[in-house]
C-alpha positions as a Markdown table, in Angstrom:
| # | Residue | x | y | z |
|---|---|---|---|---|
| 1 | Unk | 0.0 | 0.0 | 0.0 |
| 2 | Unk | 1.3 | 3.4 | -0.9 |
| 3 | Unk | 2.6 | 5.5 | 2.0 |
| 4 | Unk | 1.1 | 9.0 | 2.0 |
| 5 | Unk | 3.5 | 11.9 | 1.4 |
| 6 | Unk | 3.8 | 14.7 | 4.0 |
| 7 | Unk | 1.3 | 17.5 | 3.8 |
| 8 | Unk | 2.2 | 20.3 | 1.3 |
| 9 | Unk | 3.2 | 22.8 | 4.0 |
| 10 | Unk | 5.5 | 20.2 | 5.7 |
| 11 | Unk | 8.7 | 21.1 | 3.9 |
| 12 | Unk | 11.8 | 23.0 | 4.8 |
| 13 | Unk | 13.0 | 24.1 | 8.2 |
| 14 | Unk | 11.7 | 26.3 | 11.1 |
| 15 | Unk | 12.6 | 29.9 | 11.6 |
| 16 | Unk | 15.6 | 30.3 | 14.0 |
| 17 | Unk | 15.4 | 32.7 | 17.0 |
| 18 | Unk | 18.3 | 34.1 | 19.0 |
| 19 | Unk | 17.6 | 32.2 | 22.3 |
| 20 | Unk | 20.5 | 29.8 | 23.1 |
| 21 | Unk | 17.9 | 27.2 | 24.3 |
| 22 | Unk | 16.0 | 27.5 | 21.1 |
| 23 | Unk | 19.1 | 27.4 | 18.9 |
| 24 | Unk | 20.4 | 24.2 | 20.6 |
| 25 | Unk | 17.0 | 22.3 | 20.5 |
| 26 | Unk | 16.3 | 23.2 | 16.9 |
| 27 | Unk | 19.8 | 22.5 | 15.7 |
| 28 | Unk | 19.5 | 18.9 | 17.0 |
| 29 | Unk | 15.8 | 18.0 | 17.2 |
| 30 | Unk | 14.9 | 19.5 | 13.8 |
| 31 | Unk | 16.8 | 16.5 | 12.4 |
| 32 | Unk | 14.3 | 13.6 | 12.3 |
| 33 | Unk | 16.8 | 11.0 | 13.3 |
| 34 | Unk | 17.3 | 12.8 | 16.6 |
| 35 | Unk | 13.7 | 13.9 | 17.1 |
| 36 | Unk | 12.3 | 10.4 | 16.5 |
| 37 | Unk | 13.8 | 9.1 | 19.8 |
| 38 | Unk | 12.4 | 12.0 | 21.8 |
| 39 | Unk | 8.9 | 11.5 | 20.3 |
| 40 | Unk | 8.9 | 7.8 | 20.7 |
| 41 | Unk | 9.8 | 8.2 | 24.4 |
| 42 | Unk | 6.8 | 10.4 | 25.0 |
| 43 | Unk | 4.0 | 9.0 | 22.9 |
| 44 | Unk | 2.0 | 6.0 | 24.1 |
| 45 | Unk | 3.5 | 2.6 | 22.9 |
| 46 | Unk | 0.3 | 1.8 | 21.0 |
| 47 | Unk | 0.6 | 5.0 | 19.0 |
| 48 | Unk | 4.3 | 4.5 | 18.5 |
| 49 | Unk | 3.6 | 1.1 | 17.0 |
| 50 | Unk | 1.2 | 2.6 | 14.4 |
| 51 | Unk | 3.5 | 5.3 | 13.1 |
| 52 | Unk | 5.9 | 4.6 | 10.3 |
| 53 | Unk | 9.0 | 6.4 | 11.7 |
| 54 | Unk | 10.8 | 6.2 | 8.4 |
| 55 | Unk | 8.4 | 8.8 | 7.1 |
| 56 | Unk | 9.0 | 11.3 | 9.9 |
| 57 | Unk | 9.6 | 14.7 | 8.2 |
| 58 | Unk | 10.1 | 18.2 | 9.5 |
| 59 | Unk | 7.4 | 20.8 | 8.6 |
| 60 | Unk | 8.1 | 24.4 | 7.8 |
| 61 | Unk | 7.1 | 27.4 | 9.9 |
| 62 | Unk | 6.5 | 28.4 | 13.5 |
| 63 | Unk | 3.1 | 28.8 | 15.0 |
| 64 | Unk | 3.9 | 30.8 | 18.1 |
| 65 | Unk | 3.0 | 34.4 | 18.3 |
| 66 | Unk | 5.9 | 36.9 | 17.9 |
| 67 | Unk | 5.6 | 38.1 | 21.5 |
| 68 | Unk | 6.2 | 34.6 | 23.0 |
| 69 | Unk | 9.1 | 33.5 | 20.8 |
| 70 | Unk | 11.6 | 34.4 | 23.5 |
| 71 | Unk | 9.9 | 31.9 | 25.8 |
| 72 | Unk | 8.6 | 29.2 | 23.5 |
| 73 | Unk | 9.8 | 27.6 | 20.3 |
| 74 | Unk | 8.3 | 24.8 | 18.3 |
| 75 | Unk | 8.9 | 22.0 | 15.8 |
| 76 | Unk | 6.2 | 20.3 | 13.7 |
| 77 | Unk | 6.6 | 16.9 | 12.1 |
| 78 | Unk | 4.5 | 14.8 | 9.9 |
| 79 | Unk | 4.5 | 11.0 | 9.6 |
| 80 | Unk | 2.4 | 8.2 | 8.1 |
| 81 | Unk | 0.1 | 6.5 | 10.6 |
| 82 | Unk | -1.5 | 3.1 | 10.1 |
| 83 | Unk | -0.3 | 3.0 | 6.5 |
| 84 | Unk | -3.0 | 5.4 | 5.2 |
| 85 | Unk | -3.2 | 8.5 | 7.3 |
| 86 | Unk | -0.9 | 11.4 | 8.0 |
| 87 | Unk | -0.5 | 12.4 | 11.6 |
| 88 | Unk | 1.2 | 15.6 | 12.8 |
| 89 | Unk | 3.3 | 15.7 | 15.9 |
| 90 | Unk | 3.8 | 19.2 | 17.4 |
| 91 | Unk | 6.7 | 19.6 | 19.8 |
| 92 | Unk | 6.7 | 22.8 | 21.8 |
| 93 | Unk | 9.8 | 23.7 | 23.7 |
| 94 | Unk | 9.1 | 25.7 | 26.8 |
| 95 | Unk | 12.3 | 27.4 | 28.1 |
| 96 | Unk | 11.2 | 29.7 | 30.8 |
| 97 | Unk | 12.5 | 29.4 | 34.4 |
| 98 | Unk | 8.9 | 28.6 | 35.5 |
| 99 | Unk | 6.1 | 26.7 | 33.8 |
| 100 | Unk | 3.1 | 28.2 | 32.0 |
| 101 | Unk | -0.3 | 27.8 | 33.7 |
| 102 | Unk | -2.1 | 28.4 | 30.4 |
| 103 | Unk | 0.0 | 26.1 | 28.3 |
| 104 | Unk | -2.9 | 23.9 | 27.3 |
| 105 | Unk | -4.8 | 26.9 | 26.0 |
| 106 | Unk | -1.7 | 28.2 | 24.2 |
| 107 | Unk | -1.3 | 24.8 | 22.6 |
| 108 | Unk | -4.9 | 24.9 | 21.4 |
| 109 | Unk | -4.2 | 28.2 | 19.7 |
| 110 | Unk | -1.1 | 26.8 | 18.0 |
| 111 | Unk | -3.0 | 23.7 | 16.9 |
| 112 | Unk | -5.8 | 25.8 | 15.3 |
| 113 | Unk | -3.1 | 27.8 | 13.4 |
| 114 | Unk | -1.7 | 24.5 | 12.1 |
| 115 | Unk | -5.1 | 23.4 | 10.9 |
| 116 | Unk | -5.7 | 26.9 | 9.3 |
| 117 | Unk | -2.4 | 26.5 | 7.5 |
| 118 | Unk | -3.4 | 23.0 | 6.3 |
| 119 | Unk | -6.7 | 24.3 | 5.0 |
| 120 | Unk | -5.0 | 27.2 | 3.1 |
| 121 | Unk | -2.9 | 24.6 | 1.3 |
| 122 | Unk | -5.8 | 22.2 | 0.9 |
| 123 | Unk | -8.9 | 24.3 | 0.4 |
| 124 | Unk | -11.1 | 21.3 | -0.6 |
| 125 | Unk | -10.2 | 19.3 | 2.4 |
| 126 | Unk | -13.1 | 18.0 | 4.5 |
| 127 | Unk | -11.1 | 16.5 | 7.3 |
| 128 | Unk | -8.3 | 17.7 | 9.5 |
| 129 | Unk | -5.0 | 15.9 | 10.2 |
| 130 | Unk | -4.7 | 14.7 | 13.8 |
| 131 | Unk | -2.2 | 16.7 | 15.8 |
| 132 | Unk | -0.4 | 15.2 | 18.8 |
| 133 | Unk | 0.8 | 17.9 | 21.1 |
| 134 | Unk | 4.0 | 17.5 | 23.2 |
| 135 | Unk | 5.8 | 19.9 | 25.5 |
| 136 | Unk | 9.5 | 19.7 | 26.3 |
| 137 | Unk | 10.3 | 21.6 | 29.6 |
| 138 | Unk | 13.2 | 22.3 | 31.9 |
| 139 | Unk | 13.2 | 24.6 | 34.9 |
| 140 | Unk | 14.7 | 24.6 | 38.4 |
| 141 | Unk | 11.4 | 23.6 | 40.1 |
| 142 | Unk | 9.8 | 21.4 | 37.4 |
| 143 | Unk | 6.3 | 21.5 | 35.9 |
| 144 | Unk | 3.4 | 22.0 | 38.3 |
| 145 | Unk | 0.6 | 23.4 | 36.0 |
| 146 | Unk | -2.3 | 21.5 | 34.4 |
| 147 | Unk | -1.6 | 19.4 | 31.3 |
| 148 | Unk | -5.3 | 19.1 | 30.4 |
| 149 | Unk | -7.5 | 21.8 | 28.8 |
| 150 | Unk | -10.5 | 20.9 | 30.9 |
| 151 | Unk | -8.5 | 21.8 | 34.1 |
| 152 | Unk | -8.4 | 25.4 | 32.9 |
| 153 | Unk | -12.2 | 25.8 | 32.7 |
| 154 | Unk | -13.8 | 27.7 | 35.5 |
| 155 | Unk | -16.4 | 25.1 | 36.4 |
| 156 | Unk | -17.1 | 23.2 | 39.6 |
| 157 | Unk | -16.4 | 19.4 | 39.7 |
| 158 | Unk | -20.1 | 18.6 | 39.4 |
| 159 | Unk | -20.8 | 20.8 | 36.4 |
| 160 | Unk | -17.8 | 19.9 | 34.3 |
| 161 | Unk | -18.9 | 16.4 | 33.4 |
| 162 | Unk | -22.3 | 17.8 | 32.2 |
| 163 | Unk | -20.7 | 20.1 | 29.6 |
| 164 | Unk | -17.6 | 18.0 | 28.9 |
| 165 | Unk | -19.0 | 16.8 | 25.5 |
| 166 | Unk | -19.6 | 20.3 | 24.4 |
| 167 | Unk | -16.3 | 22.1 | 25.1 |
| 168 | Unk | -12.8 | 21.4 | 23.7 |
| 169 | Unk | -10.7 | 18.9 | 25.5 |
| 170 | Unk | -7.3 | 17.4 | 25.1 |
| 171 | Unk | -4.2 | 16.6 | 27.3 |
| 172 | Unk | -0.7 | 17.3 | 26.0 |
| 173 | Unk | 2.2 | 15.0 | 26.6 |
| 174 | Unk | 4.9 | 16.4 | 28.9 |
| 175 | Unk | 8.6 | 15.7 | 29.0 |
| 176 | Unk | 9.8 | 17.5 | 32.1 |
| 177 | Unk | 13.5 | 16.8 | 32.0 |
| 178 | Unk | 14.1 | 18.7 | 35.2 |
| 179 | Unk | 12.2 | 15.9 | 37.0 |
| 180 | Unk | 14.1 | 13.1 | 35.3 |
| 181 | Unk | 17.2 | 11.5 | 36.7 |
| 182 | Unk | 20.4 | 11.5 | 34.8 |
| 183 | Unk | 20.3 | 7.7 | 34.7 |
| 184 | Unk | 16.8 | 7.7 | 33.1 |
| 185 | Unk | 17.9 | 10.2 | 30.5 |
| 186 | Unk | 21.0 | 8.2 | 29.7 |
| 187 | Unk | 18.9 | 5.0 | 29.3 |
| 188 | Unk | 16.5 | 6.5 | 26.8 |
| 189 | Unk | 16.3 | 4.8 | 23.4 |
| 190 | Unk | 17.5 | 7.9 | 21.6 |
| 191 | Unk | 20.6 | 9.0 | 19.7 |
| 192 | Unk | 23.6 | 9.9 | 21.8 |
| 193 | Unk | 23.4 | 13.5 | 20.7 |
| 194 | Unk | 19.7 | 13.7 | 21.6 |
| 195 | Unk | 20.4 | 12.4 | 25.1 |
| 196 | Unk | 23.2 | 14.9 | 25.5 |
| 197 | Unk | 20.9 | 17.8 | 24.6 |
| 198 | Unk | 18.4 | 16.7 | 27.2 |
| 199 | Unk | 21.3 | 16.4 | 29.7 |
| 200 | Unk | 22.4 | 20.0 | 28.8 |
| 201 | Unk | 18.8 | 21.3 | 29.3 |
| 202 | Unk | 18.7 | 19.6 | 32.7 |
| 203 | Unk | 22.0 | 21.0 | 34.0 |
| 204 | Unk | 22.6 | 24.0 | 31.7 |
| 205 | Unk | 21.8 | 26.5 | 34.4 |
| 206 | Unk | 24.3 | 24.9 | 36.8 |
| 207 | Unk | 27.7 | 25.0 | 35.1 |
| 208 | Unk | 29.5 | 23.6 | 38.1 |
| 209 | Unk | 27.1 | 20.7 | 38.3 |
| 210 | Unk | 27.3 | 20.2 | 34.6 |
| 211 | Unk | 31.1 | 19.9 | 34.7 |
| 212 | Unk | 30.8 | 17.5 | 37.6 |
| 213 | Unk | 28.1 | 15.3 | 36.0 |
| 214 | Unk | 29.5 | 15.3 | 32.4 |
| 215 | Unk | 32.3 | 13.1 | 33.6 |
| 216 | Unk | 29.8 | 10.2 | 33.9 |
| 217 | Unk | 28.7 | 10.8 | 30.3 |
| 218 | Unk | 32.1 | 10.5 | 28.6 |
| 219 | Unk | 31.2 | 7.3 | 26.9 |
| 220 | Unk | 28.1 | 8.9 | 25.4 |
| 221 | Unk | 30.2 | 11.9 | 24.5 |
| 222 | Unk | 32.5 | 9.7 | 22.5 |
| 223 | Unk | 29.6 | 8.1 | 20.8 |
| 224 | Unk | 28.1 | 11.5 | 19.8 |
| 225 | Unk | 31.5 | 12.7 | 18.6 |
| 226 | Unk | 31.9 | 9.7 | 16.3 |
| 227 | Unk | 28.5 | 10.2 | 14.7 |
| 228 | Unk | 28.2 | 12.1 | 11.4 |
| 229 | Unk | 28.4 | 15.8 | 12.2 |
| 230 | Unk | 29.0 | 15.0 | 15.8 |
| 231 | Unk | 32.0 | 17.2 | 16.4 |
| 232 | Unk | 30.1 | 20.2 | 15.1 |
| 233 | Unk | 27.1 | 19.4 | 17.2 |
| 234 | Unk | 29.2 | 19.1 | 20.3 |
| 235 | Unk | 30.6 | 22.6 | 19.6 |
| 236 | Unk | 27.0 | 23.9 | 19.8 |
| 237 | Unk | 26.6 | 22.2 | 23.2 |
| 238 | Unk | 29.7 | 23.8 | 24.7 |
| 239 | Unk | 28.7 | 27.1 | 23.3 |
| 240 | Unk | 25.2 | 26.7 | 24.8 |
| 241 | Unk | 26.6 | 26.1 | 28.3 |
| 242 | Unk | 28.8 | 29.1 | 28.2 |
| 243 | Unk | 26.3 | 31.5 | 26.6 |
| 244 | Unk | 23.4 | 30.4 | 28.8 |
| 245 | Unk | 25.4 | 31.2 | 32.0 |
| 246 | Unk | 27.3 | 34.2 | 30.6 |
| 247 | Unk | 30.2 | 33.6 | 33.0 |
| 248 | Unk | 32.3 | 36.6 | 34.2 |
| 249 | Unk | 35.4 | 34.3 | 33.7 |
| 250 | Unk | 34.7 | 32.2 | 30.6 |
| 251 | Unk | 38.3 | 30.9 | 30.4 |
| 252 | Unk | 37.9 | 29.4 | 33.9 |
| 253 | Unk | 34.8 | 27.6 | 32.8 |
| 254 | Unk | 36.6 | 26.4 | 29.7 |
| 255 | Unk | 39.5 | 25.2 | 31.8 |
| 256 | Unk | 37.1 | 23.2 | 34.0 |
| 257 | Unk | 35.6 | 21.6 | 30.8 |
| 258 | Unk | 39.0 | 20.6 | 29.5 |
| 259 | Unk | 40.0 | 19.0 | 32.8 |
| 260 | Unk | 37.0 | 16.6 | 32.4 |
| 261 | Unk | 36.5 | 16.1 | 28.6 |
| 262 | Unk | 40.2 | 16.1 | 27.7 |
| 263 | Unk | 42.1 | 16.8 | 24.4 |
| 264 | Unk | 39.3 | 15.3 | 22.3 |
| 265 | Unk | 37.3 | 18.5 | 22.6 |
| 266 | Unk | 40.2 | 20.8 | 21.8 |
| 267 | Unk | 38.5 | 21.9 | 18.6 |
| 268 | Unk | 35.2 | 22.5 | 20.3 |
| 269 | Unk | 36.8 | 24.6 | 23.0 |
| 270 | Unk | 38.7 | 26.6 | 20.4 |
| 271 | Unk | 35.4 | 27.3 | 18.7 |
| 272 | Unk | 34.1 | 28.9 | 21.8 |
| 273 | Unk | 37.0 | 31.3 | 21.7 |
| 274 | Unk | 36.3 | 32.0 | 18.0 |
| 275 | Unk | 32.7 | 32.5 | 18.7 |
| 276 | Unk | 33.5 | 35.0 | 21.5 |
| 277 | Unk | 35.7 | 36.9 | 19.0 |
| 278 | Unk | 32.9 | 37.0 | 16.4 |
| 279 | Unk | 30.5 | 38.2 | 19.1 |
| 280 | Unk | 32.8 | 41.1 | 20.0 |
| 281 | Unk | 34.2 | 39.9 | 23.4 |
| 282 | Unk | 36.6 | 42.4 | 24.9 |
| 283 | Unk | 40.0 | 41.8 | 23.4 |
| 284 | Unk | 41.7 | 41.2 | 26.7 |
| 285 | Unk | 39.2 | 38.5 | 27.7 |
| 286 | Unk | 39.3 | 36.9 | 24.3 |
| 287 | Unk | 43.1 | 36.8 | 24.3 |
| 288 | Unk | 43.2 | 35.3 | 27.8 |
| 289 | Unk | 40.9 | 32.6 | 26.7 |
| 290 | Unk | 43.1 | 31.8 | 23.6 |
| 291 | Unk | 46.2 | 31.8 | 25.8 |
| 292 | Unk | 44.5 | 29.3 | 28.1 |
| 293 | Unk | 43.7 | 27.0 | 25.1 |
| 294 | Unk | 47.3 | 27.3 | 23.7 |
| 295 | Unk | 48.8 | 26.6 | 27.1 |
| 296 | Unk | 46.6 | 23.5 | 27.4 |
| 297 | Unk | 47.3 | 22.2 | 23.9 |
């Protein structure tokens, strides 16, 4: 049986934004081979079994309003489901330091925009593609807000069941990496690079903890480095840690990295110095960082 092609609007890549969280997540999870592991971990096993993961494709565009793109970013994928349908999987990355109490409502708005986009491209359509909403979150305190739209309705517990059939209802899938253990993240059935990104999101705001814990991930680090494009991807990770924390003494942070990850990451560490140079770091600080790298290697 012929596998359906992705919807007409599901081509290309999403718009980049300047947030370091956004840049790291999109650089890695915009690639279907890395995204597939994350999506398979979150979706119910029965749904995972019905999706043809070889057809997973990134869709173009972002559906978040401009005012929220500093706090949220998104990726939309399409895939064949049950051999004859196309299902959309919408991954929203929420990178605030706290969760969003109205996230279910915001997701509903984004899903309606996706359907509107579909109907603009398929004006004769009489059905809508199913959208599976997922949220990837990291924060110091973890997620505490509702994950179900019904929980946001201002109705008492006795009235809600009476009107439930007449109001929108859905529950989004949540991946709160701040609530996961490092062992659970490391054991996920994902690419090495995908797991490292989740590890970075979990510990990115704590550079000292990150340096301490990354020592336990050296095997995964080597696996990620050996993968196609792995060295370049690891440079993004090192840059993410430094830029997210904006340390007053970047060369000291780089020195701590080098003490743990060793000479294999010489190029990645040098790229941080180059990046600082391109971003206009003060000459003295940049030269000090370069001297630190030259002394090390």
